[in-house]
C-alpha positions as CSV (number, residue, x, y, z in Angstrom):
1,M,-21.3,215.3,-92.5
2,A,-20.9,213.6,-89.1
3,L,-19.4,210.1,-89.2
4,S,-19.8,209.2,-85.6
5,G,-20.3,205.5,-84.9
6,Q,-18.3,204.4,-88.0
7,S,-15.0,202.6,-87.9
8,E,-11.9,204.4,-88.9
9,R,-11.8,202.1,-92.0
10,D,-15.3,203.1,-93.0
11,R,-14.7,206.8,-92.4
12,T,-11.6,206.6,-94.6
13,A,-13.5,204.7,-97.3
14,A,-16.4,207.3,-97.2
15,V,-14.0,210.2,-97.6
16,A,-12.1,208.4,-100.4
17,F,-15.4,207.8,-102.2
18,E,-16.6,211.4,-101.7
19,N,-13.3,212.6,-103.2
20,D,-13.5,210.2,-106.2
21,L,-10.5,208.2,-105.1
22,I,-12.4,204.9,-104.9
23,T,-15.6,203.6,-106.4
24,E,-18.8,202.9,-104.6
25,E,-18.2,199.2,-105.1
26,T,-14.7,199.4,-103.5
27,A,-16.1,201.3,-100.5
28,L,-18.7,198.7,-100.0
29,L,-16.3,195.8,-100.5
30,Y,-13.9,197.0,-97.9
31,C,-16.2,198.5,-95.3
32,V,-16.9,197.1,-91.8
33,N,-20.6,198.0,-91.7
34,R,-22.2,197.7,-95.1
35,N,-25.5,199.3,-94.0
36,Q,-23.9,202.4,-92.6
37,M,-21.6,202.7,-95.6
38,R,-24.6,202.4,-98.0
39,Q,-26.4,205.2,-96.0
40,R,-23.2,207.3,-96.2
41,I,-22.8,206.7,-100.0
42,D,-26.5,207.6,-100.5
43,A,-26.0,210.8,-98.6
44,I,-22.9,211.7,-100.6
45,K,-24.7,211.0,-103.9
46,K,-27.7,213.1,-102.8
47,E,-25.5,216.1,-101.9
48,A,-23.5,215.7,-105.1
49,A,-26.8,215.8,-107.1
50,K,-27.8,219.0,-105.3
51,L,-24.5,220.6,-106.0
52,E,-24.6,219.6,-109.7
53,K,-28.0,221.1,-110.1
54,R,-26.9,224.3,-108.5
55,L,-23.8,224.4,-110.7
56,H,-26.1,224.0,-113.8
57,E,-28.3,226.8,-112.5
58,L,-25.3,229.1,-112.0
59,G,-24.1,228.3,-115.5
60,K,-27.5,229.4,-116.9
61,E,-27.5,232.6,-114.8
62,A,-23.9,233.4,-116.1
63,G,-25.1,232.9,-119.7
64,Q,-28.0,235.3,-119.1
65,L,-25.8,237.9,-117.5
66,E,-23.3,237.6,-120.4
67,A,-26.2,238.2,-122.8
68,L,-27.4,241.2,-120.9
69,V,-23.9,242.7,-120.8
70,N,-23.5,242.2,-124.5
71,A,-26.9,243.8,-125.1
72,L,-25.8,246.8,-123.2
73,K,-22.6,247.3,-125.2
């Protein structure tokens, strides 16, 4: 995700938050532009939710495939 227009400090905080190195509160506490950081955090959370949903779907599919393979044995 593009981070143009953000300070180096905010970019670093956003990456650290995205990688679970710091909390949302810490990122907001030490950022230069709170509004931009809030938008970045919201975008990170939205993407994480999409990935979590897809991971759950893949787990269900794996279970279905395993059941099918076992039925064919």
